Backbone as JSON Lines, residues from 0, in Angstrom:
{"i":0,"aa":"X","n":[123.62,78.65,112.13],"ca":[122.37,79.19,111.99],"c":[122.46,80.64,111.62]}
{"i":1,"aa":"X","n":[121.73,81.08,110.56],"ca":[121.82,82.37,110.11],"c":[120.77,83.27,111.01]}
{"i":2,"aa":"X","n":[121.36,84.43,111.34],"ca":[120.56,85.34,112.24],"c":[119.49,86.12,111.36]}
{"i":3,"aa":"X","n":[118.44,86.55,112.05],"ca":[117.45,87.19,111.33],"c":[117.81,88.47,110.83]}
{"i":4,"aa":"X","n":[117.42,89.04,109.71],"ca":[117.85,90.37,109.24],"c":[117.39,91.47,110.16]}
{"i":5,"aa":"X","n":[118.11,92.41,110.22],"ca":[117.63,93.7,111.04],"c":[116.72,94.47,110.18]}
{"i":6,"aa":"X","n":[115.49,94.81,110.9],"ca":[114.57,95.61,110.37],"c":[114.5,96.85,111.09]}
{"i":7,"aa":"X","n":[114.64,98.06,110.26],"ca":[114.46,99.36,111.04],"c":[113.2,99.98,110.83]}
{"i":8,"aa":"X","n":[112.58,100.46,111.85],"ca":[111.31,101.23,111.66],"c":[111.73,102.7,111.55]}
{"i":9,"aa":"X","n":[111.36,103.45,110.54],"ca":[111.66,104.85,110.43],"c":[110.57,105.59,110.01]}
{"i":10,"aa":"X","n":[110.5,106.9,110.38],"ca":[109.53,107.85,109.93],"c":[109.93,108.1,108.39]}
{"i":11,"aa":"X","n":[108.79,108.23,107.6],"ca":[108.99,108.54,106.27],"c":[109.86,109.75,106.04]}
{"i":12,"aa":"X","n":[111.05,109.66,105.14],"ca":[111.88,110.73,105.17],"c":[111.47,111.77,104.14]}
{"i":13,"aa":"X","n":[111.93,113.0,104.51],"ca":[111.67,114.19,103.5],"c":[112.06,113.75,102.09]}
{"i":14,"aa":"X","n":[111.49,114.2,101.06],"ca":[111.84,114.0,99.75],"c":[111.73,112.29,99.21]}
{"i":15,"aa":"X","n":[111.05,111.6,100.0],"ca":[110.72,110.12,99.76],"c":[110.06,110.08,98.51]}
{"i":16,"aa":"X","n":[110.62,109.16,97.54],"ca":[110.0,108.96,96.25],"c":[109.86,107.55,95.7]}
{"i":17,"aa":"X","n":[109.83,106.59,96.74],"ca":[109.71,105.24,96.32],"c":[108.15,104.77,96.45]}
{"i":18,"aa":"X","n":[107.33,105.57,96.05],"ca":[105.75,105.35,96.12],"c":[105.45,104.07,95.52]}
{"i":19,"aa":"X","n":[106.0,103.79,94.21],"ca":[105.39,102.47,93.49],"c":[105.81,101.37,94.43]}
{"i":20,"aa":"X","n":[107.03,101.31,95.22],"ca":[107.32,100.17,96.01],"c":[106.4,100.11,97.16]}
{"i":21,"aa":"X","n":[105.97,101.27,97.71],"ca":[105.11,101.15,98.93],"c":[103.73,100.69,98.42]}
{"i":22,"aa":"X","n":[103.18,101.17,97.22],"ca":[101.97,100.71,96.58],"c":[102.08,99.09,96.31]}
{"i":23,"aa":"X","n":[103.12,98.69,95.88],"ca":[103.22,97.16,95.66],"c":[103.26,96.45,96.93]}
{"i":24,"aa":"X","n":[103.85,96.97,97.96],"ca":[103.9,96.31,99.23],"c":[102.41,96.28,99.72]}
{"i":25,"aa":"X","n":[101.62,97.36,99.68],"ca":[100.39,97.26,100.21],"c":[99.55,96.32,99.44]}
{"i":26,"aa":"X","n":[99.58,96.28,98.13],"ca":[98.73,95.3,97.23],"c":[99.17,93.94,97.67]}
{"i":27,"aa":"X","n":[100.4,93.56,97.88],"ca":[100.72,92.27,98.29],"c":[100.2,91.88,99.54]}
{"i":28,"aa":"X","n":[100.33,92.86,100.5],"ca":[99.97,92.61,101.97],"c":[98.49,92.5,102.08]}
{"i":29,"aa":"X","n":[97.67,93.24,101.26],"ca":[96.43,93.19,101.36],"c":[95.62,92.18,100.34]}
{"i":30,"aa":"X","n":[96.4,91.4,99.6],"ca":[95.87,90.6,98.44],"c":[94.96,89.48,99.08]}
{"i":31,"aa":"X","n":[95.29,88.99,100.28],"ca":[94.62,87.86,101.04],"c":[93.11,88.24,101.31]}
{"i":32,"aa":"X","n":[92.83,89.53,101.28],"ca":[91.45,89.95,101.48],"c":[90.58,89.88,100.27]}
{"i":33,"aa":"X","n":[91.08,89.73,99.13],"ca":[90.29,89.64,97.92],"c":[89.35,88.4,97.98]}
{"i":34,"aa":"X","n":[88.18,88.58,97.68],"ca":[87.13,87.54,97.84],"c":[86.75,87.21,99.21]}
{"i":35,"aa":"X","n":[87.32,87.84,100.26],"ca":[86.91,87.7,101.66],"c":[86.29,88.77,102.2]}
{"i":36,"aa":"X","n":[86.41,89.97,101.93],"ca":[85.79,91.1,102.51],"c":[84.87,91.71,101.51]}
{"i":37,"aa":"X","n":[83.75,92.27,101.89],"ca":[82.78,92.99,101.17],"c":[82.39,94.28,101.77]}
{"i":38,"aa":"X","n":[82.6,95.4,101.15],"ca":[83.09,95.72,99.94],"c":[84.6,95.42,99.77]}
{"i":39,"aa":"X","n":[85.19,95.43,98.54],"ca":[86.56,95.18,98.47],"c":[87.42,96.25,98.97]}
{"i":40,"aa":"X","n":[88.62,95.95,99.39],"ca":[89.46,96.9,100.06],"c":[89.64,98.24,99.29]}
{"i":41,"aa":"X","n":[89.84,99.2,99.99],"ca":[90.11,100.62,99.41],"c":[91.55,100.55,98.86]}
{"i":42,"aa":"X","n":[92.4,99.55,99.23],"ca":[93.69,99.51,98.65],"c":[93.73,99.25,97.14]}
{"i":43,"aa":"X","n":[92.68,98.85,96.57],"ca":[92.52,98.59,95.2],"c":[92.46,100.01,94.43]}
{"i":44,"aa":"X","n":[91.98,101.04,95.21],"ca":[91.92,102.46,94.51],"c":[93.23,103.35,94.72]}
{"i":45,"aa":"X","n":[94.15,102.82,95.5],"ca":[95.31,103.55,95.66],"c":[96.2,103.58,94.44]}
{"i":46,"aa":"X","n":[96.96,104.75,94.31],"ca":[97.86,104.91,93.33],"c":[99.18,105.35,94.04]}
{"i":47,"aa":"X","n":[100.27,105.4,93.27],"ca":[101.51,105.92,93.81],"c":[101.29,107.37,94.16]}
{"i":48,"aa":"X","n":[100.72,108.14,93.12],"ca":[100.5,109.49,93.43],"c":[99.59,109.77,94.57]}
{"i":49,"aa":"X","n":[98.55,108.9,94.69],"ca":[97.6,109.04,95.88],"c":[98.41,108.86,97.23]}
{"i":50,"aa":"X","n":[99.38,107.95,97.1],"ca":[100.01,107.61,98.44],"c":[100.88,108.86,98.72]}
{"i":51,"aa":"X","n":[101.46,109.42,97.64],"ca":[102.3,110.74,97.87],"c":[101.53,111.79,98.48]}
{"i":52,"aa":"X","n":[100.31,111.91,97.98],"ca":[99.38,112.95,98.46],"c":[99.05,112.66,99.94]}
{"i":53,"aa":"X","n":[98.9,111.48,100.24],"ca":[98.35,110.99,101.59],"c":[99.61,111.34,102.66]}
{"i":54,"aa":"X","n":[100.8,111.19,102.15],"ca":[101.85,111.43,103.01],"c":[102.0,112.93,103.3]}
{"i":55,"aa":"X","n":[101.37,113.72,102.44],"ca":[101.43,115.24,102.71],"c":[100.55,115.5,103.93]}
{"i":56,"aa":"X","n":[99.49,114.78,104.21],"ca":[98.59,115.07,105.28],"c":[98.67,114.14,106.33]}
{"i":57,"aa":"X","n":[99.4,113.13,106.23],"ca":[99.66,112.16,107.29],"c":[101.03,111.76,107.58]}
{"i":58,"aa":"X","n":[101.37,111.3,108.59],"ca":[102.71,110.74,108.93],"c":[102.83,109.35,108.61]}
{"i":59,"aa":"X","n":[103.84,109.08,107.79],"ca":[104.04,107.56,107.45],"c":[105.36,107.08,108.21]}
{"i":60,"aa":"X","n":[105.2,105.68,108.47],"ca":[106.48,104.85,108.89],"c":[106.66,103.85,108.05]}
{"i":61,"aa":"X","n":[108.04,103.51,107.82],"ca":[108.51,102.27,106.96],"c":[109.13,101.41,107.89]}
{"i":62,"aa":"X","n":[109.1,100.19,107.51],"ca":[109.95,99.09,107.99],"c":[110.86,98.78,106.89]}
{"i":63,"aa":"X","n":[112.2,98.88,107.09],"ca":[113.14,98.64,106.03],"c":[114.14,97.68,106.46]}
{"i":64,"aa":"X","n":[114.46,96.7,105.59],"ca":[115.46,95.57,105.78],"c":[116.38,95.66,104.62]}
{"i":65,"aa":"X","n":[117.59,95.86,104.92],"ca":[118.6,95.84,103.87],"c":[118.3,96.74,102.79]}
{"i":66,"aa":"X","n":[117.58,97.86,102.99],"ca":[117.22,98.86,101.82],"c":[115.94,98.49,101.25]}
{"i":67,"aa":"X","n":[115.34,97.33,101.49],"ca":[114.04,97.02,100.99],"c":[112.88,97.48,101.91]}
{"i":68,"aa":"X","n":[111.85,98.03,101.29],"ca":[110.69,98.33,102.14],"c":[109.87,97.2,102.4]}
{"i":69,"aa":"X","n":[109.67,96.76,103.68],"ca":[108.99,95.51,103.98],"c":[107.81,95.77,104.83]}
{"i":70,"aa":"X","n":[107.44,96.98,105.12],"ca":[106.29,97.28,106.04],"c":[105.97,98.95,105.94]}
{"i":71,"aa":"X","n":[104.8,99.16,106.15],"ca":[104.4,100.62,106.31],"c":[103.17,100.87,107.03]}
{"i":72,"aa":"X","n":[102.96,102.01,107.48],"ca":[101.65,102.52,108.22],"c":[101.47,104.06,107.96]}
{"i":73,"aa":"X","n":[100.42,104.45,107.95],"ca":[100.05,105.88,107.98],"c":[99.19,106.39,109.0]}
{"i":74,"aa":"X","n":[99.52,107.42,109.58],"ca":[98.85,108.03,110.82],"c":[98.28,109.43,110.48]}
{"i":75,"aa":"X","n":[97.03,109.63,110.95],"ca":[96.38,110.86,110.93],"c":[96.29,111.32,112.38]}
{"i":76,"aa":"X","n":[96.83,112.57,112.65],"ca":[96.65,113.32,114.0],"c":[95.24,113.84,113.93]}
{"i":77,"aa":"X","n":[94.56,113.58,115.23],"ca":[93.38,114.18,115.37],"c":[93.38,114.94,116.65]}
{"i":78,"aa":"X","n":[92.35,115.59,117.07],"ca":[92.44,116.43,118.23],"c":[92.95,115.78,119.55]}
{"i":79,"aa":"X","n":[92.47,114.56,119.83],"ca":[92.81,113.86,121.17],"c":[93.58,112.51,120.92]}
{"i":80,"aa":"X","n":[93.46,111.95,119.58],"ca":[93.98,110.69,119.3],"c":[94.66,110.66,118.01]}
{"i":81,"aa":"X","n":[95.13,109.58,117.67],"ca":[95.8,109.12,116.26],"c":[94.99,108.07,115.58]}
{"i":82,"aa":"X","n":[94.72,108.17,114.48],"ca":[94.03,107.27,113.58],"c":[95.03,106.55,112.61]}
{"i":83,"aa":"X","n":[95.31,105.19,112.64],"ca":[96.21,104.73,111.57],"c":[95.58,103.81,110.66]}
{"i":84,"aa":"X","n":[96.15,103.78,109.56],"ca":[95.62,102.89,108.33],"c":[96.63,102.41,107.42]}
{"i":85,"aa":"X","n":[96.36,101.65,106.65],"ca":[97.3,100.86,105.59],"c":[98.51,100.33,106.25]}
{"i":86,"aa":"X","n":[98.2,99.63,107.35],"ca":[99.32,98.85,107.92],"c":[99.64,97.69,107.08]}
{"i":87,"aa":"X","n":[100.72,97.66,106.55],"ca":[101.07,96.54,105.61],"c":[102.49,95.96,105.95]}
{"i":88,"aa":"X","n":[102.58,94.61,105.88],"ca":[103.74,93.94,106.1],"c":[104.0,92.92,104.94]}
{"i":89,"aa":"X","n":[105.19,92.82,104.34],"ca":[105.32,91.96,103.32],"c":[104.84,90.46,103.77]}
{"i":90,"aa":"X","n":[104.19,89.85,102.87],"ca":[103.44,88.63,103.38],"c":[104.39,87.56,103.94]}
{"i":91,"aa":"X","n":[105.7,87.4,103.31],"ca":[106.48,86.26,103.8],"c":[107.08,86.63,105.22]}
{"i":92,"aa":"X","n":[106.93,87.99,105.64],"ca":[107.4,88.37,106.88],"c":[106.39,88.64,107.99]}
{"i":93,"aa":"X","n":[105.22,88.31,107.52],"ca":[104.04,88.43,108.47],"c":[104.18,87.41,109.78]}
{"i":94,"aa":"X","n":[103.64,87.78,110.78],"ca":[103.59,87.02,111.99],"c":[105.1,86.74,112.57]}
{"i":95,"aa":"X","n":[105.89,87.88,112.44],"ca":[107.15,87.83,113.01],"c":[107.48,89.07,113.91]}
{"i":96,"aa":"X","n":[106.38,89.85,114.22],"ca":[106.42,90.95,115.1],"c":[106.65,92.35,114.36]}
{"i":97,"aa":"X","n":[106.66,92.35,113.02],"ca":[107.02,93.58,112.36],"c":[105.72,94.63,112.4]}
{"i":98,"aa":"X","n":[104.54,93.8,112.26],"ca":[103.32,94.82,112.39],"c":[103.23,95.34,113.77]}
{"i":99,"aa":"X","n":[103.58,94.44,114.86],"ca":[103.6,95.16,116.18],"c":[104.5,96.22,116.27]}
{"i":100,"aa":"X","n":[105.64,96.03,115.71],"ca":[106.79,97.16,115.81],"c":[106.31,98.28,115.12]}
{"i":101,"aa":"X","n":[105.57,98.22,113.93],"ca":[104.87,99.53,113.39],"c":[103.9,100.14,114.25]}
{"i":102,"aa":"X","n":[103.11,99.3,114.83],"ca":[101.98,99.8,115.73],"c":[102.71,100.46,116.99]}
{"i":103,"aa":"X","n":[103.81,99.94,117.31],"ca":[104.48,100.58,118.55],"c":[105.19,102.03,118.15]}
{"i":104,"aa":"X","n":[105.53,102.08,116.91],"ca":[106.0,103.25,116.44],"c":[105.0,104.35,116.45]}
{"i":105,"aa":"X","n":[103.75,103.96,115.92],"ca":[102.59,104.87,115.87],"c":[102.33,105.23,117.35]}
{"i":106,"aa":"X","n":[102.28,104.34,118.34],"ca":[101.99,104.52,119.69],"c":[102.92,105.65,120.26]}
{"i":107,"aa":"X","n":[104.26,105.38,119.96],"ca":[105.3,106.24,120.43],"c":[105.06,107.81,119.97]}
{"i":108,"aa":"X","n":[104.81,107.77,118.54],"ca":[104.45,109.04,117.89],"c":[103.28,109.8,118.53]}
{"i":109,"aa":"X","n":[102.26,109.02,118.84],"ca":[101.05,109.53,119.38],"c":[101.35,110.12,120.77]}
{"i":110,"aa":"X","n":[102.16,109.33,121.59],"ca":[102.33,109.91,122.96],"c":[103.19,111.08,122.94]}
{"i":111,"aa":"X","n":[104.15,111.27,121.98],"ca":[104.93,112.43,121.91],"c":[104.26,113.46,121.62]}
{"i":112,"aa":"X","n":[103.0,113.39,120.88],"ca":[102.15,114.44,120.42],"c":[101.12,114.66,121.59]}
{"i":113,"aa":"X","n":[101.08,114.0,122.72],"ca":[100.11,114.17,123.85],"c":[98.83,113.59,123.51]}
{"i":114,"aa":"X","n":[98.71,112.63,122.57],"ca":[97.41,112.02,122.25],"c":[97.08,110.94,123.4]}
{"i":115,"aa":"X","n":[95.69,110.67,123.55],"ca":[95.37,109.84,124.65],"c":[94.9,108.44,124.04]}
{"i":116,"aa":"X","n":[94.88,108.27,122.73],"ca":[94.55,106.97,122.29],"c":[94.87,106.78,120.86]}
{"i":117,"aa":"X","n":[94.89,105.52,120.42],"ca":[95.08,105.13,118.96],"c":[93.75,104.53,118.58]}
{"i":118,"aa":"X","n":[93.44,104.73,117.33],"ca":[92.14,104.14,116.72],"c":[92.38,103.62,115.37]}
{"i":119,"aa":"X","n":[91.74,102.62,114.96],"ca":[91.9,101.84,113.58],"c":[90.43,101.33,113.31]}
{"i":120,"aa":"X","n":[90.39,100.91,112.06],"ca":[89.28,100.16,111.67],"c":[89.73,98.82,110.89]}
{"i":121,"aa":"X","n":[89.09,97.86,111.16],"ca":[89.27,96.5,110.46],"c":[87.99,95.97,110.0]}
{"i":122,"aa":"X","n":[88.24,95.19,108.97],"ca":[86.88,94.54,108.5],"c":[86.24,93.55,109.32]}
{"i":123,"aa":"X","n":[85.04,93.45,109.26],"ca":[84.1,92.37,110.06],"c":[84.74,90.96,109.69]}
{"i":124,"aa":"X","n":[85.02,90.69,108.6],"ca":[85.44,89.29,108.17],"c":[86.87,88.93,108.56]}
{"i":125,"aa":"X","n":[87.59,89.87,109.07],"ca":[89.04,89.6,109.32],"c":[89.28,89.29,110.88]}
{"i":126,"aa":"X","n":[88.79,88.11,111.2],"ca":[88.94,87.69,112.73],"c":[90.25,87.81,113.15]}
{"i":127,"aa":"X","n":[91.16,87.2,112.27],"ca":[92.54,87.17,112.83],"c":[93.2,88.61,113.15]}
{"i":128,"aa":"X","n":[92.78,89.51,112.25],"ca":[93.15,90.93,112.64],"c":[92.67,91.42,113.91]}
{"i":129,"aa":"X","n":[91.3,91.07,114.18],"ca":[90.58,91.58,115.35],"c":[91.45,91.01,116.61]}
{"i":130,"aa":"X","n":[91.87,89.66,116.51],"ca":[92.46,88.99,117.45],"c":[93.91,89.67,117.79]}
{"i":131,"aa":"X","n":[94.63,89.92,116.67],"ca":[96.04,90.45,116.7],"c":[95.93,92.0,117.39]}
{"i":132,"aa":"X","n":[95.03,92.72,116.99],"ca":[94.93,93.96,117.53],"c":[94.38,94.0,119.04]}
{"i":133,"aa":"X","n":[93.63,92.92,119.37],"ca":[93.26,92.75,120.86],"c":[94.45,92.39,121.58]}
{"i":134,"aa":"X","n":[95.25,91.57,120.99],"ca":[96.6,91.21,121.74],"c":[97.43,92.42,122.07]}
{"i":135,"aa":"X","n":[97.43,93.44,121.19],"ca":[98.09,94.61,121.29],"c":[97.44,95.7,122.3]}
{"i":136,"aa":"X","n":[96.27,95.3,122.78],"ca":[95.64,96.26,123.63],"c":[94.4,96.98,123.11]}
{"i":137,"aa":"X","n":[94.07,96.81,121.91],"ca":[92.89,97.51,121.35],"c":[91.64,96.83,121.7]}
{"i":138,"aa":"X","n":[90.55,97.6,121.82],"ca":[89.17,97.04,122.11],"c":[88.2,97.56,121.11]}
{"i":139,"aa":"X","n":[87.29,96.72,120.8],"ca":[86.14,97.25,119.88],"c":[85.43,98.31,120.51]}
{"i":140,"aa":"X","n":[85.23,99.36,119.72],"ca":[84.21,100.47,120.24],"c":[83.01,100.6,119.37]}
{"i":141,"aa":"X","n":[83.07,100.2,118.14],"ca":[81.89,100.52,117.21],"c":[82.02,99.5,116.14]}
{"i":142,"aa":"X","n":[80.73,99.37,115.36],"ca":[80.67,98.68,114.32],"c":[80.04,99.7,113.23]}
{"i":143,"aa":"X","n":[80.47,99.79,111.96],"ca":[79.94,100.65,111.09],"c":[79.78,100.12,109.72]}
{"i":144,"aa":"X","n":[79.0,100.63,108.95],"ca":[78.63,100.12,107.51],"c":[79.23,101.11,106.52]}
{"i":145,"aa":"X","n":[79.92,100.46,105.46],"ca":[80.15,101.23,104.25],"c":[78.89,101.73,103.53]}
{"i":146,"aa":"X","n":[79.05,102.85,102.84],"ca":[78.04,103.43,102.15],"c":[77.35,102.45,101.32]}
{"i":147,"aa":"X","n":[76.03,102.29,101.38],"ca":[75.3,101.42,100.51],"c":[75.07,100.11,101.12]}
{"i":148,"aa":"X","n":[75.53,99.79,102.31],"ca":[75.41,98.57,103.0],"c":[74.6,98.71,104.16]}
{"i":149,"aa":"X","n":[73.68,97.72,104.3],"ca":[72.81,97.78,105.4],"c":[73.12,96.93,106.68]}
{"i":150,"aa":"X","n":[74.37,96.43,106.69],"ca":[74.93,95.57,107.64],"c":[76.29,96.29,107.94]}
{"i":151,"aa":"X","n":[76.78,95.93,109.17],"ca":[78.22,96.26,109.55],"c":[79.33,95.8,108.72]}
{"i":152,"aa":"X","n":[80.17,96.52,108.2],"ca":[81.31,95.98,107.45],"c":[82.58,96.24,107.97]}
{"i":153,"aa":"X","n":[82.63,97.18,109.0],"ca":[83.91,97.44,109.7],"c":[83.82,97.49,111.2]}
{"i":154,"aa":"X","n":[84.84,97.19,111.89],"ca":[84.97,97.29,113.25],"c":[85.93,98.36,113.66]}
{"i":155,"aa":"X","n":[85.43,99.33,114.66],"ca":[86.47,100.3,115.05],"c":[87.08,99.91,116.24]}
{"i":156,"aa":"X","n":[88.35,99.95,116.36],"ca":[89.1,99.45,117.64],"c":[89.97,100.6,118.17]}
{"i":157,"aa":"X","n":[90.07,100.78,119.53],"ca":[90.83,101.8,120.09],"c":[91.67,101.33,121.33]}
{"i":158,"aa":"X","n":[92.65,101.94,121.39],"ca":[93.71,101.66,122.49],"c":[93.88,102.89,123.19]}
{"i":159,"aa":"X","n":[93.7,102.96,124.49],"ca":[93.9,104.12,125.3],"c":[95.42,104.07,125.71]}
{"i":160,"aa":"X","n":[96.11,105.09,125.54],"ca":[97.54,105.2,125.9],"c":[97.74,105.68,127.32]}
{"i":161,"aa":"X","n":[98.78,105.39,127.92],"ca":[99.05,105.73,129.3],"c":[99.66,107.18,129.23]}
């Protein structure tokens, strides 16, 4: 029986230049949302250059397997908490704990910074995401609408850290 490949979670290194790979990963990971969520995902507006600029203001983490980027997440430090977004895992590797490992890296980062909580937003239509984040200790705190919508389109979820 072949053993599972080793996946390392690492902070985005200085001088990182594989933005096209990260963009492709995000696009593959978020593709299942097409035709499911309204409005469409902001991932459609991302560019490699936009991701590079995002990393100037945010902290990125990568999941790497044998040199291949197979997961990512971006974190914004706020006064009392950290907000994370663009959590992406290679579709064929989903439901194997890699997303959980990336969230744990964000949690550890936040705690070393003295933050009291993590926060994220997920779309109303993505019930499996709500359940996954609930299993990780997140709780719904708000529902918000994207500009131009008169109904809730996103759920804000928060996890209080110890």
